[in-house]
VOBA-1610 file (N, C-alpha, C; in pm, whole numbers, padded with zeros to 5 digits, always signed):
BEGIN
Met+04483+08656+15999Met+04608+08589+15968Met+04720+08660+16042Glu+04807+08579+16101Glu+04924+08632+16171Glu+05047+08613+16083Lys+05130+08715+16075Lys+05258+08702+16005Lys+05368+08713+16109Met+05459+08616+16108Met+05566+08610+16207Met+05699+08590+16138Glu+05804+08631+16205Glu+05940+08613+16155Glu+05999+08486+16216Phe+06076+08414+16136Phe+06154+08304+16191Phe+06258+08361+16285Lys+06303+08282+16378Lys+06416+08321+16462Lys+06538+08339+16372Thr+06633+08419+16413Thr+06752+08449+16332Thr+06823+08323+16286Glu+06839+08226+16375Glu+06907+08102+16340Glu+06834+08028+16229Val+06702+08039+16226Val+06624+07970+16126Val+06655+08025+15988Lys+06661+08157+15975Lys+06692+08218+15846Lys+06827+08168+15795Gln+06926+08167+15882Gln+07060+08123+15846Gln+07059+07975+15807Leu+06988+07895+15884Leu+06983+07751+15859Leu+06914+07721+15726Leu+06801+07786+15699Leu+06731+07762+15573Leu+06821+07793+15455Asp+06890+07904+15460Asp+06980+07942+15352Asp+07090+07838+15335Leu+07149+07795+15444Leu+07256+07695+15437Leu+07206+07561+15385Met+07089+07518+15431Met+07035+07390+15386Met+07009+07392+15236Ile+06946+07498+15191Ile+06909+07506+15050Ile+07033+07505+14961His+07139+07571+15005His+07259+07581+14923His+07359+07468+14948Ser+07369+07417+15069Ser+07470+07316+15101Ser+07427+07175+15064Leu+07298+07149+15065Leu+07250+07012+15041Leu+07180+06999+14907Tyr+07208+07090+14817Tyr+07139+07094+14689Tyr+07146+06961+14614Ser+07255+06889+14626Ser+07271+06764+14552Ser+07186+06650+14609His+07123+06669+14724His+07041+06565+14786His+06897+06613+14804Lys+06839+06672+14699Lys+06706+06730+14711Lys+06598+06629+14750Glu+06615+06505+14709Glu+06510+06405+14733Glu+06493+06372+14881Ile+06585+06413+14964Ile+06578+06380+15107Ile+06453+06439+15173Phe+06398+06545+15116Phe+06281+06609+15176Phe+06165+06510+15190Leu+06147+06422+15091Leu+06035+06329+15094Leu+06050+06229+15208Arg+06169+06177+15226Arg+06194+06086+15338Arg+06162+06154+15470Glu+06203+06280+15483Glu+06181+06353+15607Glu+06033+06380+15632Leu+05957+06415+15528Leu+05814+06439+15546Leu+05740+06310+15581Ile+05778+06200+15518Ile+05717+06071+15552Ile+05752+06032+15695Ser+05874+06057+15736Ser+05916+06029+15873Ser+05835+06112+15973Asn+05812+06239+15942Asn+05731+06324+16030Asn+05588+06272+16038Ala+05532+06230+15924Ala+05396+06176+15923Ala+05389+06049+16007Ser+05488+05964+15995Ser+05494+05841+16073Ser+05503+05872+16223Asp+05583+05971+16258Asp+05594+06012+16399Asp+05461+06063+16452Ala+05387+06138+16369Ala+05256+06191+16410Ala+05158+06077+16435Ile+05164+05974+16352Ile+05077+05858+16371Ile+05119+05781+16496Asp+05248+05762+16516Asp+05295+05692+16636Asp+05249+05765+16763Lys+05257+05897+16762Lys+05216+05974+16879Lys+05065+05961+16901Ala+04987+05966+16794Ala+04842+05950+16807Ala+04807+05811+16857Arg+04872+05711+16803Arg+04848+05573+16846Arg+04877+05558+16995Tyr+04988+05612+17040Tyr+05026+05605+17181Tyr+04926+05679+17269Glu+04892+05802+17231Glu+04798+05880+17312Glu+04658+05821+17312Ser+04622+05748+17205Ser+04489+05687+17199Ser+04472+05573+17299Leu+04582+05522+17353Leu+04574+05417+17453Leu+04506+05466+17581Thr+04520+05595+17609Thr+04459+05652+17730Thr+04353+05756+17699Asn+04334+05790+17571Asn+04235+05891+17533Asn+04169+05848+17402Asn+04050+05786+17413Asn+03979+05737+17295Asn+03939+05848+17199Asn+03930+05972+17248Asn+03892+06084+17162Asn+03994+06108+17051Ile+04116+06064+17071Ile+04221+06082+16970Ile+04183+06012+16840Leu+04117+05897+16851Leu+04083+05818+16732Leu+03983+05888+16641Glu+03890+05962+16695Glu+03790+06035+16618Glu+03727+05948+16508Gly+03698+05822+16541Gly+03634+05733+16446Gly+03729+05664+16349Glu+03855+05701+16349Glu+03953+05638+16259Glu+03988+05499+16310Lys+04004+05407+16218Lys+04048+05274+16256Lys+04183+05240+16194Asp+04210+05299+16081Asp+04336+05271+16011Asp+04422+05396+16005Trp+04547+05382+16040Trp+04642+05493+16031Trp+04695+05498+15889Lys+04703+05620+15832Lys+04741+05632+15692Lys+04836+05748+15668Ile+04928+05726+15576Ile+05010+05833+15518Ile+04980+05830+15369Arg+04941+05943+15313Arg+04910+05953+15171Arg+05009+06048+15104Ile+05052+06011+14985Ile+05138+06099+14904Ile+05065+06121+14773Thr+05037+06247+14742Thr+04960+06281+14623Thr+05036+06385+14541Ala+05059+06354+14414Ala+05124+06450+14324Ala+05018+06510+14232Asp+05026+06640+14212Asp+04938+06710+14118Asp+05028+06780+14017Asn+05046+06716+13902Asn+05136+06771+13801Asn+05090+06907+13751Asn+04958+06924+13734Asn+04907+07052+13684Asn+04936+07166+13780Ala+04918+07142+13909Ala+04942+07246+14010Ala+05090+07253+14049Gly+05165+07149+14015Gly+05306+07145+14053Gly+05325+07128+14203Thr+05238+07045+14263Thr+05245+07025+14407Thr+05260+06877+14442Leu+05316+06855+14558Leu+05325+06723+14618Leu+05269+06736+14759Thr+05172+06654+14791Thr+05108+06661+14923Thr+05137+06533+14999Val+05186+06549+15121Val+05205+06437+15212Val+05106+06461+15326Ser+05013+06368+15345Ser+04913+06385+15451Ser+04907+06260+15537Asp+04860+06281+15660Asp+04847+06170+15754Asp+04728+06196+15844Asn+04688+06094+15917Asn+04581+06110+16016Asn+04638+06088+16156Gly+04752+06149+16180Gly+04820+06140+16309Gly+04769+06242+16408Ile+04852+06280+16503Ile+04814+06361+16617Ile+04778+06505+16581Gly+04840+06562+16479Gly+04814+06700+16442Gly+04877+06798+16540Met+04858+06927+16512Met+04914+07032+16598Met+04812+07141+16622Ser+04822+07203+16738Ser+04741+07319+16772Ser+04808+07445+16715His+04740+07557+16725His+04795+07686+16681His+04931+07712+16746Asp+04937+07699+16878Asp+05062+07726+16949Asp+05172+07626+16912Glu+05134+07500+16894Glu+05233+07398+16856Glu+05290+07426+16717Val+05205+07471+16625Val+05253+07504+16490Val+05359+07613+16497Ile+05331+07716+16574Ile+05428+07827+16587Ile+05556+07778+16653Gln+05542+07700+16758Gln+05660+07651+16831Gln+05741+07553+16746Glu+05674+07457+16683Glu+05745+07350+16613Glu+05793+07390+16474Leu+05716+07472+16402Leu+05755+07509+16266Leu+05822+07645+16258Gly+05806+07726+16361Gly+05868+07858+16362Gly+06002+07861+16431Thr+06038+07751+16496Thr+06166+07740+16565Thr+06225+07605+16529Ile+06350+07604+16490Ile+06415+07479+16450Ile+06496+07421+16565Ala+06482+07293+16587Ala+06570+07212+16672Ala+06648+07294+16773Arg+06577+07346+16868Arg+06636+07440+16963Arg+06770+07396+17020Ser+06785+07270+17050Ser+06909+07226+17116Ser+07025+07208+17019Gly+06999+07166+16897Gly+07110+07134+16808Gly+07132+07228+16692Thr+07059+07338+16687Thr+07065+07426+16570Thr+07203+07482+16546Lys+07266+07535+16649Lys+07398+07597+16629Lys+07500+07495+16582Glu+07495+07375+16640Glu+07589+07271+16598Glu+07563+07230+16453Phe+07435+07218+16416Phe+07400+07181+16280Phe+07448+07287+16181Ile+07429+07413+16214Ile+07476+07522+16127Ile+07626+07512+16109Ser+07696+07484+16216Ser+07842+07470+16209Ser+07882+07357+16115Val+07814+07243+16126Val+07844+07128+16040Val+07817+07164+15894Leu+07704+07231+15868Leu+07672+07269+15731Leu+07776+07366+15675Gln+07817+07461+15757Gln+07914+07559+15710Gln+08047+07494+15674Glu+08078+07385+15740Glu+08202+07312+15710Glu+08185+07222+15589Lys+08066+07222+15531Lys+08033+07143+15412Lys+08034+06993+15437Ala+08041+06951+15561Ala+08043+06808+15592Ala+07911+06742+15558Ala+07803+06819+15557Ala+07672+06761+15533Ala+07647+06730+15386Lys+07725+06788+15298Lys+07704+06767+15155Lys+07712+06618+15119Asp+07801+06547+15182Asp+07818+06405+15155Asp+07748+06318+15258Asn+07673+06378+15348Asn+07607+06303+15454Asn+07468+06361+15481Pro+07373+06340+15389Pro+07241+06399+15405Pro+07164+06348+15526Glu+07208+06237+15586Glu+07141+06185+15705Glu+07149+06283+15821Leu+07241+06377+15815Leu+07254+06476+15922Leu+07126+06555+15940Ile+07050+06573+15833Ile+06926+06651+15844Ile+06835+06590+15948Gly+06805+06460+15936Gly+06718+06395+16032Gly+06778+06389+16171Gln+06908+06370+16177Gln+06977+06360+16306Gln+06960+06486+16389Phe+06956+06602+16324Phe+06947+06727+16397Phe+06803+06778+16410Gly+06705+06703+16364Gly+06566+06742+16382Gly+06522+06859+16296Val+06580+06873+16179Val+06545+06984+16092Val+06490+06936+15958Gly+06448+06811+15952Gly+06406+06750+15826Gly+06294+06822+15754Phe+06196+06874+15827Phe+06084+06944+15765Phe+06132+07055+15673Tyr+06237+07124+15716Tyr+06285+07241+15642Tyr+06356+07204+15513Ser+06388+07075+15494Ser+06446+07033+15367Ser+06345+07050+15254Ser+06217+07068+15286Ser+06114+07093+15185Ser+06146+07217+15103Phe+06213+07312+15166Phe+06244+07437+15096Phe+06353+07419+14991Met+06417+07304+14988Met+06515+07277+14883Met+06446+07253+14750Val+06318+07214+14752Val+06246+07180+14629Val+06120+07262+14608Ala+06080+07340+14707Ala+05953+07412+14697Ala+05973+07562+14715Asp+05899+07638+14637Asp+05898+07784+14654Asp+05818+07823+14776Arg+05717+07741+14807Arg+05628+07769+14918Arg+05589+07637+14981Val+05585+07635+15114Val+05544+07515+15188Val+05421+07551+15271Thr+05319+07467+15262Thr+05195+07488+15336Thr+05168+07366+15423Val+05134+07391+15549Val+05096+07284+15641Val+04956+07317+15690Ile+04863+07224+15673Ile+04728+07239+15727Ile+04711+07126+15827Thr+04679+07162+15950Thr+04677+07062+16058Thr+04567+07093+16157Arg+04528+06992+16232Arg+04431+07008+16339Arg+04466+06909+16448Lys+04471+06955+16570Lys+04504+06869+16684Lys+04394+06765+16705Ala+04429+06639+16704Ala+04332+06530+16724Ala+04284+06526+16868Gly+04159+06482+16884Gly+04106+06458+17017Gly+04052+06579+17090Thr+04051+06694+17026Thr+04004+06816+17093Thr+03857+06844+17068Gly+03799+06779+16967Gly+03661+06806+16931Gly+03647+06932+16847Asn+03754+07002+16825Asn+03754+07126+16747Asn+03767+07092+16599Lys+03680+07149+16517Lys+03687+07127+16373Lys+03771+07233+16304Lys+03816+07331+16379Lys+03903+07435+16323Lys+04046+07384+16324Gly+04117+07415+16219Gly+04256+07378+16210Gly+04343+07501+16194Val+04467+07477+16162Val+04565+07584+16147Val+04636+07566+16013Lys+04651+07676+15942Lys+04728+07675+15817Lys+04855+07755+15841Trp+04969+07690+15823Trp+05101+07753+15834Trp+05158+07758+15694Glu+05215+07872+15655Glu+05268+07882+15520Glu+05392+07971+15518Ser+05489+07931+15436Ser+05612+08010+15426Ser+05680+07985+15292Gly+05750+08087+15246Gly+05836+08074+15130Gly+05980+08048+15171Gly+06003+08031+15301Gly+06136+08001+15351Gly+06232+08119+15349Glu+06178+08238+15339Glu+06264+08356+15326Glu+06262+08445+15449Gly+06233+08389+15564Gly+06243+08468+15686Gly+06114+08488+15761Ser+06000+08460+15698Ser+05874+08478+15771Ser+05777+08367+15734Phe+05671+08358+15813Phe+05565+08261+15787Phe+05434+08321+15834Thr+05324+08267+15781Thr+05192+08310+15825Thr+05120+08193+15890Val+05032+08226+15982Val+04950+08127+16051Val+04808+08180+16053Glu+04712+08097+16014Glu+04572+08139+16019Glu+04482+08019+16051Glu+04367+08049+16107Glu+04269+07945+16139Glu+04195+07907+16011Val+04171+07777+15993Val+04099+07727+15876Val+04005+07615+15919Glu+03910+07584+15832Glu+03826+07466+15853Glu+03909+07345+15814Lys+03908+07243+15898Lys+03988+07123+15869Lys+03911+07002+15918Glu+03862+06925+15825Glu+03793+06801+15860Glu+03894+06687+15867Gly+03866+06591+15954Gly+03946+06469+15960Gly+04087+06485+16001
//
């Protein structure tokens, strides 16, 4: 298992998001569904030139599962998935181009009344930390033939772990 630190801007952004957008906690679900839809769109597009992407799937799906006993909500999809390096790049670094501007907007409190800013700046995944103590992503890049996946996990407090896991489908 690898333990890594978020970039400095990420720590600042997570703190600001959690505290500045507290009144719009439900936005995390829209953002996770949007990410799942994007993953399916990317897989569908790439499958036009690479049949291996389909891996026997015929129907694209997004599933939302609540487990009251465990206190978890799971959003899953059968989209493109991510490799080890992509997980680190995409989940360990936030919206490289717009992060500073987004932080500035949040600091001015303008986002409190405009939760759509989260999606606009490409930081929607991190809204999960407004409602969760810990966020876990289990993914596997489609079309590679590899049955090993990647587990990314963080409490949103400055670091995350990445480890290889078995991941079917």
